[in-house]
C-alpha positions in Angstrom: -14.1 -7.8 3.9 -12.0 -5.3 2.1 -9.4 -4.1 4.7 -6.9 -1.3 4.3 -3.9 -1.4 6.5 -1.8 1.8 6.8 1.6 0.4 7.4 1.4 -3.4 7.0 4.9 -4.7 6.3 6.8 -4.3 9.5 6.2 -6.1 12.9 2.7 -5.2 14.2 1.4 -4.3 10.8 2.9 -7.4 9.2 1.2 -9.6 11.8 -2.1 -7.8 11.2 -1.8 -8.3 7.5 -1.0 -12.0 7.9 -4.0 -12.5 10.2 -6.4 -10.7 7.9 -5.2 -12.7 4.9 -5.4 -15.9 6.8 -9.0 -15.0 7.7 -9.8 -14.7 4.0 -10.1 -11.0 3.7 -9.2 -8.8 0.7 -6.2 -6.8 2.0 -4.7 -3.6 0.7 -1.4 -2.4 2.2 -0.5 1.3 2.0 3.2 1.7 2.8 6.4 3.5 1.7 7.9 0.5 -0.1 11.0 0.5 2.1 10.4 -2.7 4.1 8.7 -6.0 3.4 8.1 -5.3 -0.3 8.3 -9.0 -1.0 5.7 -9.9 1.6 2.1 -10.9 0.9 2.0 -11.0 -2.9 -1.7 -11.9 -2.6 -2.4 -8.5 -1.1 -2.8 -5.2 -3.0 0.3 -2.9 -2.4 -0.1 0.8 -2.7 3.0 2.9 -2.3 3.0 6.4 -0.9 3.9 8.4 2.2 1.3 9.5 4.8 3.4 12.6 5.4 3.1 13.7 1.8 1.9 11.6 -1.1 -1.5 10.0 -0.4 -2.5 9.9 -4.0 -2.5 6.1 -4.2 -5.6 6.2 -2.0 -7.6 8.4 -4.4 -9.6 5.3 -5.6 -10.9 2.3 -3.8 -13.3 1.6 -1.0 -12.8 -0.5 2.2 -15.0 -1.9 5.0 -12.3 -1.0 7.5 -9.1 0.9 7.8 -6.4 -0.2 10.4 -3.9 2.6 11.1 -0.7 1.1 12.6 1.6 4.1 12.0 -0.2 7.2 13.2 1.7 9.4 15.6 0.5 12.9 14.8 -3.1 14.2 14.6 -2.2 15.8 11.3 -1.6 12.3 9.9 -5.0 11.1 11.1 -6.7 14.1 9.5 -4.8 13.9 6.2 -5.6 10.2 5.9 -9.3 10.8 6.5 -9.2 13.6 3.9 -7.6 11.3 1.3 -10.1 8.5 2.0 -13.0 10.9 1.8 -15.4 8.5 3.5 -14.3 5.4 1.7 -12.3 3.8 4.5 -15.2 2.3 6.5 -14.7 1.6 10.2 -11.5 3.1 11.6 -9.2 1.2 14.0 -6.3 3.3 15.4 -3.4 1.8 17.4 -2.5 4.1 20.3 -0.6 3.2 23.5 -1.0 2.9 27.3 1.4 5.8 27.3 -1.7 7.9 26.6 -2.5 7.9 30.3 -1.5 10.6 32.8 0.6 9.2 35.5 0.2 8.4 38.3 -2.6 5.8 37.7 -3.6 3.0 40.1 -3.0 -0.7 39.4 -5.8 -2.1 37.2 -6.7 1.3 35.8 -9.4 1.2 33.2 -9.8 2.8 29.8 -11.5 5.9 31.4 -8.5 6.9 33.4 -7.2 10.5 33.0 -5.2 11.0 29.8 -2.0 12.8 29.1 -2.0 16.3 27.8 0.6 18.1 25.7 2.3 21.1 27.2 2.4 22.5 23.7 -0.6 21.4 21.6 1.1 22.5 18.4 4.2 20.3 18.8 5.0 17.6 16.2 8.2 16.4 17.8 7.8 12.9 19.1 9.8 12.4 22.3 9.4 10.4 25.5 7.7 13.5 26.9 5.3 14.1 24.0 4.6 10.6 22.7 1.6 9.9 25.0 0.0 13.3 24.5 0.3 13.1 20.8 -1.3 9.7 20.8 -4.2 11.2 22.8 -4.5 14.0 20.2 -4.7 11.3 17.5 -7.4 9.4 19.4 -9.5 12.6 19.7 -9.1 13.3 16.0 -10.3 9.7 15.2 -13.4 10.1 17.3 -14.1 13.6 15.8 -13.7 12.3 12.2 -15.4 8.9 12.5 -17.7 9.2 15.5 -18.1 6.8 18.4 -19.8 4.1 16.5 -17.2 3.7 13.8 -14.0 4.2 15.8 -11.9 1.6 17.6 -8.9 2.7 19.7 -6.4 0.0 20.8 -4.0 0.9 23.6 -1.2 -1.7 23.8 1.7 -1.8 26.2 4.9 -3.5 25.0 4.3 -5.6 21.9 6.5 -8.7 21.6 6.8 -11.4 19.0 8.7 -12.6 15.9 10.1 -9.9 13.5 10.3 -7.2 16.2 12.5 -4.6 14.7 12.8 -2.7 18.0 14.6 -5.7 19.6 13.5 -4.8 23.1 11.9 -8.0 24.3 14.0 -10.2 21.9 17.2 -8.8 23.4 16.1 -10.2 26.8 15.2 -13.6 25.4 18.6 -13.9 23.7 20.5 -12.5 26.6 19.0 -15.0 29.0 19.6 -17.8 26.5 23.3 -17.1 26.7 23.1 -17.9 30.5 25.5 -17.0 33.2 24.8 -14.2 35.7 22.2 -11.9 34.3 21.8 -8.3 35.4 18.1 -7.8 36.4 17.2 -4.1 36.7 15.2 -2.4 39.5 12.8 -4.3 41.6 11.2 -7.7 40.8 7.7 -6.2 41.4 8.2 -3.2 39.0 5.0 -3.5 36.9 5.3 -4.8 33.3 2.8 -6.0 30.7 3.3 -7.3 27.2 1.1 -8.5 24.3 2.2 -11.0 21.6 1.8 -9.2 18.2 0.2 -12.3 16.7 -2.5 -12.4 19.4 -3.0 -8.6 19.0 -3.3 -9.0 15.2 -5.9 -11.8 15.2 -7.9 -9.9 17.8 -7.8 -6.7 15.8 -9.1 -8.5 12.7 -11.9 -10.0 14.8 -12.9 -6.6 16.1 -13.4 -5.1 12.6 -15.2 -8.3 11.5 -17.7 -7.8 14.4 -18.0 -4.1 13.7 -16.9 -3.3 17.2 -16.3 0.2 18.5 -14.8 1.7 21.6 -11.4 1.8 23.4 -9.5 -1.2 24.7 -6.3 -2.0 26.4 -4.2 -4.7 24.7 -2.2 -6.0 27.6 -1.4 -9.2 29.4 -1.1 -10.5 32.1 -3.5 -8.7 34.5 -1.7 -7.0 37.5 0.0 -7.7 39.7 2.8 -8.9 37.4 6.3 -7.6 37.7 9.6 -7.5 35.8 10.7 -10.4 38.1 7.9 -12.6 36.8 8.8 -11.7 33.2 12.5 -12.5 33.6 11.7 -15.6 35.6 9.5 -16.9 32.8 12.3 -16.2 30.3 14.8 -18.0 32.5 12.5 -21.0 32.8 12.0 -21.3 29.1 15.5 -20.6 27.5 18.2 -20.3 30.1 20.9 -23.0 30.4 21.5 -24.7 33.7 23.3 -22.6 36.3 22.0 -19.3 35.1 20.9 -16.7 37.7 19.4 -13.3 38.0 21.2 -10.6 40.0 18.9 -7.7 40.9 20.6 -4.3 40.7 19.0 -1.2 42.2 17.5 1.5 40.0 19.4 4.2 41.8 22.7 2.5 41.2 21.9 2.0 37.5 20.8 5.6 37.0 24.0 6.8 38.7 26.0 4.6 36.3 24.2 6.2 33.4 22.3 3.1 32.3 19.2 3.9 30.2 16.0 2.0 29.3 17.5 1.5 25.8 20.5 -0.4 27.2 18.2 -2.4 29.5 15.1 -2.4 27.2 11.6 -2.3 28.7 13.0 -1.3 32.1 11.2 1.8 33.3 14.5 3.3 34.4 14.0 6.9 35.5 10.5 7.1 34.1 8.0 7.9 36.7 5.2 6.7 34.4 6.0 3.0 34.8 2.6 2.5 36.5 1.0 2.6 33.0 2.2 -1.0 32.7 -0.5 -2.1 35.1 -3.6 -1.7 33.0 -6.9 -3.7 33.4 -7.3 -6.0 30.4 -10.9 -6.9 31.3 -12.6 -5.0 28.5 -10.3 -6.5 25.9 -10.7 -10.0 27.2 -14.5 -9.6 27.2 -14.1 -8.5 23.5 -12.2 -11.6 22.6 -8.5 -10.9 23.3 -7.0 -14.3 24.2 -3.2 -14.0 24.8 -1.2 -17.2 24.5 0.9 -18.2 27.5 4.0 -16.0 28.0 6.4 -18.9 28.0 5.0 -20.0 24.6 5.7 -16.5 23.2 9.3 -16.7 24.6 9.9 -20.1 23.1 8.6 -19.1 19.7 10.6 -15.9 19.7 13.8 -17.7 20.5 13.1 -20.4 17.9 12.4 -17.7 15.2 15.7 -15.9 16.2 17.6 -19.1 15.7 15.9 -19.8 12.3 15.7 -16.3 10.8 17.1 -13.7 13.2 15.8 -10.1 13.2 18.8 -7.9 14.0 18.8 -6.0 17.2 19.2 -2.2 16.6 22.5 -0.6 17.5 22.4 0.6 21.1 19.7 -1.7 22.3 20.9 -3.9 25.2 24.1 -4.0 27.2 27.3 -5.5 25.8 28.6 -8.5 27.7 31.6 -6.4 28.9 29.5 -3.5 30.1 27.1 -5.9 31.9 30.0 -7.7 33.6 31.5 -4.3 34.6 28.2 -3.2 36.2 27.7 -6.4 38.1 31.3 -6.2 39.5 30.7 -2.6 40.6 27.4 -3.5 42.1 28.9 -6.3 44.1 31.5 -3.8 45.5 28.8 -1.5 46.9 29.2 -1.8 50.7 25.6 -1.1 51.7 23.7 -2.8 49.0 
């Protein structure tokens, strides 16, 4: 197949490109030329900017387009206009943030969706992100129809080359050992998906001419932050390491954010969107590797070729020690 990937040189897009090439497909990558320009010399690289210059897409035809980097409905529409019917089946990567909280555990793909307070906004914030993804999804179905559209709603994506550093920070923090600050409650829901498993499954969906909407999440609920951290401890922690659980209210009072403790829901009331039912995706072929395998491979890759953690992601050792000391001093904890 001839596959066009819009954004295929960083993290999720990079893994999708690698999976598509490994499966023998003819891959075209449309990107800005800012990252990963030396990757995948066997692919065709088209340079442009989906927010402005789409002229590189004026020629060519593809059996499928995989859109990794759409955040605004305007971007979905301008891409469709540039491709003018030459993009084939359209797969759009959305998010489980598309749901309107509260949702019950094991909610399915037909759960109520988030709506924008201002439908004209193009500012991507924690408050608008989910609603904007919903608006993008609706544009995809309007432009491509139900039989040629695939919507993927992942939760937290993990794996090698993760430029967000969110899950990787936890793996490397636990690998240092000692007393580890664990935020909130052990049963706070969490789901992850390895980018490599997501990528190979996405390629299989376009190969099979699939359509519809799917969660890309694992494991199935109930699965909590305690299970996640315990798995990391079991895989990479040195002997004598221990988790110390610190209450959400205490952390919020101390001004700790979900950037400093990445993937922790913090003050976000929508943490229940991390308890999605993966049954439809599993039935369509999604087969996540064991979580401990992902942890071990991420740690190995960080030792071999580390991906830098962005500034501000994670607690410094001094700040973590300070918080733990203050927590131990709380009389009624």
